[in-house]
C-alpha positions as CSV (number, residue, x, y, z in Angstrom):
1,M,-1.5,2.3,7.0
2,F,-0.5,2.4,3.4
3,G,2.1,4.6,1.7
4,Y,5.4,2.8,2.3
5,V,5.8,1.1,-1.1
6,T,7.4,4.0,-3.0
7,I,10.5,4.7,-5.1
8,C,14.0,5.6,-4.0
9,K,14.3,8.6,-6.2
10,D,18.0,9.1,-5.8
11,E,18.7,5.7,-7.4
12,L,16.4,6.1,-10.4
13,K,17.4,7.3,-13.8
14,I,15.6,10.6,-14.8
15,K,13.6,8.8,-17.5
16,D,12.5,6.1,-15.1
17,Y,11.4,8.7,-12.5
18,A,9.4,10.5,-15.3
19,F,7.8,7.2,-16.2
20,Y,6.9,6.4,-12.6
21,R,5.5,9.9,-12.1
22,S,3.3,9.5,-15.2
23,C,1.9,6.2,-13.8
24,Y,1.3,7.9,-10.4
25,C,-0.5,10.8,-12.0
26,G,-2.4,8.3,-14.2
27,L,-3.7,6.5,-11.2
28,C,-4.8,9.9,-9.8
29,A,-6.6,10.7,-13.1
30,S,-8.3,7.3,-13.2
31,L,-9.6,7.8,-9.6
32,R,-11.0,11.2,-10.5
33,H,-12.5,10.0,-13.8
34,R,-14.1,6.8,-12.3
35,H,-15.0,7.8,-8.8
36,G,-15.2,11.6,-8.6
37,I,-12.7,14.3,-7.7
38,L,-12.6,13.6,-4.0
39,S,-11.4,10.1,-4.6
40,A,-8.0,11.6,-5.7
41,L,-7.4,12.1,-1.9
42,T,-7.1,8.4,-1.6
43,L,-4.2,8.1,-4.0
44,T,-1.3,6.0,-2.6
45,Y,2.1,4.9,-3.8
46,D,1.2,1.3,-2.9
47,M,-1.5,1.1,-5.5
48,T,0.7,2.8,-8.1
49,F,3.1,-0.1,-7.5
50,M,0.3,-2.6,-8.0
51,S,-0.8,-1.0,-11.2
52,M,2.8,-1.0,-12.6
53,L,3.4,-4.5,-11.5
54,L,0.3,-5.9,-13.1
55,S,0.9,-3.8,-16.3
56,A,4.4,-5.3,-16.6
57,L,3.3,-8.8,-15.8
58,Y,0.4,-8.9,-18.3
59,E,2.3,-6.6,-20.8
60,T,-0.6,-4.2,-20.9
61,E,0.0,-1.2,-23.2
62,Y,-0.4,2.2,-21.7
63,R,-2.4,5.1,-23.3
64,V,-0.4,8.3,-22.9
65,H,-2.1,11.7,-22.5
66,E,-1.2,15.2,-21.6
67,I,-3.7,16.7,-19.2
68,R,-4.2,19.9,-17.1
69,C,-4.1,18.7,-13.5
70,P,-6.4,20.6,-11.1
71,I,-3.8,20.2,-8.4
72,H,-0.9,21.5,-10.6
73,P,-2.7,23.6,-13.2
74,A,0.4,25.7,-14.3
75,K,1.9,22.9,-16.4
76,R,0.3,20.1,-18.4
77,Q,1.1,16.6,-16.9
78,T,1.9,13.4,-18.8
79,I,-0.2,10.5,-17.6
80,R,-0.2,6.8,-18.4
81,V,-3.3,4.7,-18.0
82,N,-4.6,1.3,-18.9
83,R,-6.9,-1.3,-17.6
84,M,-4.6,-2.1,-14.7
85,T,-4.6,1.5,-13.7
86,N,-8.4,1.4,-13.6
87,Y,-8.2,-1.8,-11.6
88,A,-5.8,-0.2,-9.1
89,A,-8.1,2.8,-8.8
90,D,-11.0,0.5,-7.9
91,M,-9.0,-1.4,-5.3
92,T,-8.0,1.9,-3.8
93,I,-11.7,2.7,-3.3
94,L,-12.3,-0.6,-1.6
95,L,-9.4,0.0,0.8
96,S,-10.1,3.7,1.5
97,Y,-13.8,3.3,2.2
98,H,-13.2,0.9,5.0
99,S,-10.1,2.8,6.3
100,M,-12.2,6.0,6.6
101,Q,-15.0,4.1,8.4
102,D,-12.4,2.6,10.7
103,N,-11.1,6.1,11.5
104,W,-14.6,7.2,12.4
105,R,-15.2,4.2,14.7
106,D,-11.9,4.3,16.4
107,E,-11.0,8.0,16.6
108,K,-14.4,9.7,15.9
109,S,-12.7,11.4,13.0
110,V,-15.3,13.7,11.3
111,S,-13.2,13.8,8.2
112,G,-13.2,10.0,8.1
113,L,-17.0,9.9,8.4
114,A,-17.4,12.6,5.7
115,M,-15.0,10.8,3.3
116,S,-16.5,7.4,3.8
117,A,-19.9,8.9,3.0
118,A,-18.5,10.6,-0.2
119,L,-17.0,7.2,-1.3
120,K,-20.1,5.0,-0.4
121,R,-21.6,4.9,-3.9
122,A,-18.2,4.3,-5.6
123,Y,-17.5,1.5,-3.0
124,Q,-20.9,-0.2,-3.8
125,N,-20.2,-0.1,-7.5
126,V,-16.7,-1.5,-7.1
127,S,-18.0,-4.2,-4.7
128,E,-20.5,-5.4,-7.3
129,R,-17.8,-5.4,-10.0
130,Y,-15.2,-7.3,-7.8
131,P,-17.1,-9.3,-5.2
132,R,-14.0,-11.5,-4.3
133,Q,-11.9,-8.5,-3.5
134,A,-14.7,-6.7,-1.7
135,C,-15.3,-9.8,0.5
136,A,-11.5,-9.9,1.3
137,V,-11.5,-6.3,2.5
138,E,-14.6,-6.8,4.7
139,L,-13.1,-10.0,6.2
140,Y,-9.9,-8.2,6.8
141,M,-11.6,-5.4,8.8
142,K,-13.3,-8.0,11.0
143,Q,-10.1,-9.9,11.6
144,I,-8.1,-6.9,12.5
145,S,-10.9,-5.7,14.8
146,A,-10.9,-9.0,16.6
147,C,-7.1,-9.0,16.9
148,E,-7.2,-5.6,18.5
149,R,-10.0,-6.5,20.9
150,E,-8.1,-9.6,22.0
151,N,-4.9,-7.6,22.2
152,D,-3.1,-10.4,20.5
153,C,0.5,-9.2,20.0
154,S,1.6,-12.0,17.7
155,L,3.5,-10.4,14.9
156,D,2.3,-13.0,12.5
157,R,-1.4,-12.8,13.1
158,A,-2.2,-9.1,12.4
159,S,0.5,-8.8,9.7
160,G,-0.7,-12.1,8.2
161,Y,-4.2,-10.7,7.8
162,T,-2.8,-7.7,5.9
163,G,-0.8,-10.1,3.7
164,N,-3.8,-12.2,2.9
165,L,-5.7,-9.0,2.0
166,L,-3.1,-7.8,-0.4
167,R,-2.9,-11.3,-1.9
168,E,-6.5,-11.1,-2.9
169,L,-6.2,-7.6,-4.3
170,F,-3.0,-8.2,-6.3
171,V,-4.2,-11.4,-7.9
172,Y,-6.0,-9.8,-10.8
173,K,-7.1,-13.1,-12.1
174,K,-6.6,-16.8,-11.4
175,D,-3.9,-18.0,-13.7
176,M,-0.4,-19.5,-13.9
177,W,1.1,-16.4,-12.2
178,Q,-1.3,-16.2,-9.2
179,E,1.0,-18.2,-6.8
180,H,4.1,-16.0,-7.1
181,L,2.1,-12.8,-7.5
182,G,0.0,-13.7,-4.5
183,N,3.1,-14.6,-2.4
184,L,4.8,-11.3,-3.3
185,A,1.7,-9.4,-2.2
186,F,1.4,-11.5,1.0
187,Y,5.0,-10.7,2.2
188,L,4.7,-7.1,1.1
189,G,1.4,-6.8,3.1
190,K,3.2,-8.2,6.2
191,F,6.0,-5.7,5.7
192,I,3.6,-2.8,5.3
193,Y,1.7,-3.7,8.5
194,L,4.8,-4.2,10.6
195,M,6.5,-1.1,9.2
196,D,3.4,1.0,9.9
197,A,3.2,-0.4,13.5
198,Y,6.9,0.4,14.0
199,D,6.3,4.0,12.6
200,D,3.4,4.4,15.1
201,L,5.2,2.9,18.1
202,E,5.7,6.1,20.1
203,K,2.3,7.4,19.4
204,D,0.6,4.1,20.2
205,A,2.6,3.8,23.5
206,K,1.1,7.2,24.6
207,T,-2.5,6.6,23.4
208,G,-2.8,2.9,24.3
209,N,-3.7,1.9,20.8
210,F,-3.1,-1.7,19.8
211,N,0.4,-2.3,18.4
212,P,2.1,-5.7,18.4
213,W,5.6,-4.3,18.7
214,L,4.7,-2.8,22.2
215,A,4.9,-6.3,23.8
216,I,8.6,-6.5,23.1
217,R,9.5,-2.8,22.9
218,D,11.5,-2.7,26.1
219,T,13.4,-6.0,25.6
220,D,17.1,-6.2,24.7
221,G,17.8,-6.2,21.0
222,F,14.4,-4.8,20.1
223,E,15.7,-2.6,17.2
224,E,17.7,-5.5,15.8
225,R,14.6,-7.7,16.0
226,V,12.5,-5.2,14.0
227,E,15.2,-4.9,11.4
228,Y,15.5,-8.7,11.1
229,V,11.8,-9.2,10.7
230,L,11.3,-6.4,8.2
231,N,14.4,-7.6,6.2
232,L,12.9,-11.1,6.1
233,M,9.5,-9.9,4.7
234,G,11.3,-7.7,2.2
235,E,13.5,-10.5,1.0
236,M,10.6,-12.9,0.6
237,A,8.6,-10.4,-1.4
238,A,11.6,-9.7,-3.7
239,R,12.3,-13.4,-4.1
240,E,8.7,-14.0,-5.3
241,F,9.0,-11.0,-7.7
242,E,12.0,-12.6,-9.4
243,W,10.0,-15.6,-10.3
244,L,7.7,-13.5,-12.4
245,P,8.5,-13.0,-16.1
246,I,8.7,-9.2,-15.9
247,L,10.9,-7.3,-18.3
248,E,9.0,-4.0,-18.8
249,N,10.0,-1.4,-16.2
250,A,11.7,-4.1,-14.1
251,E,14.3,-1.5,-12.9
252,I,11.6,0.7,-11.4
253,L,9.9,-2.2,-9.7
254,R,13.2,-3.5,-8.3
255,N,14.0,0.0,-7.1
256,I,10.8,0.0,-5.1
257,L,11.2,-3.5,-3.7
258,Y,14.9,-3.4,-2.9
259,A,15.3,0.3,-1.9
260,G,12.1,2.3,-1.8
261,I,10.2,0.4,0.8
262,W,13.1,1.0,3.2
263,A,13.0,4.8,3.0
264,K,10.6,5.3,5.8
265,Y,12.2,2.7,8.0
266,T,15.6,4.4,7.7
267,A,14.1,7.8,8.5
268,V,12.2,6.5,11.6
269,R,15.2,4.5,12.9
270,Q,17.5,7.5,12.5
271,Q,15.0,9.8,14.3
272,R,14.8,7.4,17.2
273,L,18.6,7.0,17.5
274,E,19.0,10.8,17.6
275,K,16.2,11.1,20.2
276,N,17.8,8.5,22.4
277,K,21.2,10.3,22.2
278,A,19.6,13.6,23.3
């Protein structure tokens, strides 16, 4: 479901893209160092955004290294890591472990079963370190499962569960910033869920998988409704971001919130328009 919270590369300065890339590679390196080489397969843009957001908010200094990456061994890669990178790596494990188990239960995915087994020890260690966040992920999986069983097509219910989950993960600690930080994550989580459901619409229509958009898919103005709802979630997330006292790398973070999250939507919408014309 995750992977939508990325940059719009065309609108970034070269130096900002290089910085973002070093944070992305830093998260990959942190995953491998903390949880084993296979954990690098769980790397997402969304958790890169979280690590950069928390680093900027709490003004956490990066450690810069040059490493030989096993995936790109020809050239040494610049990475940036700090305690927020490590936190994002741990949260990635919490999300990925349950996601892989869900893939096995729902689709009998052998790769999902194998990956969840490989991540089990790492998941247990992270759960002990962050019990609040671990409980939030476990509760989320139960809530989503119930929503799917009941075939509740309310857009707010399932997306709200995802928003609540991200609220718990993004709130690194309870302090004066937790309200706006949590609200940003909540609306971003709703956007991610609804965008993912829109992306999977055609596939779910064929397979019969749960998708809240299916209930109104054939109604007049459906595409306009999707765009309106996603716009609303994106705007609310951006509004909460602007309340936070973020100066460091604010241009990159704004690029993601104002442009990057729309890249996939634009591509999917265009593909559907072309398909309908054919």
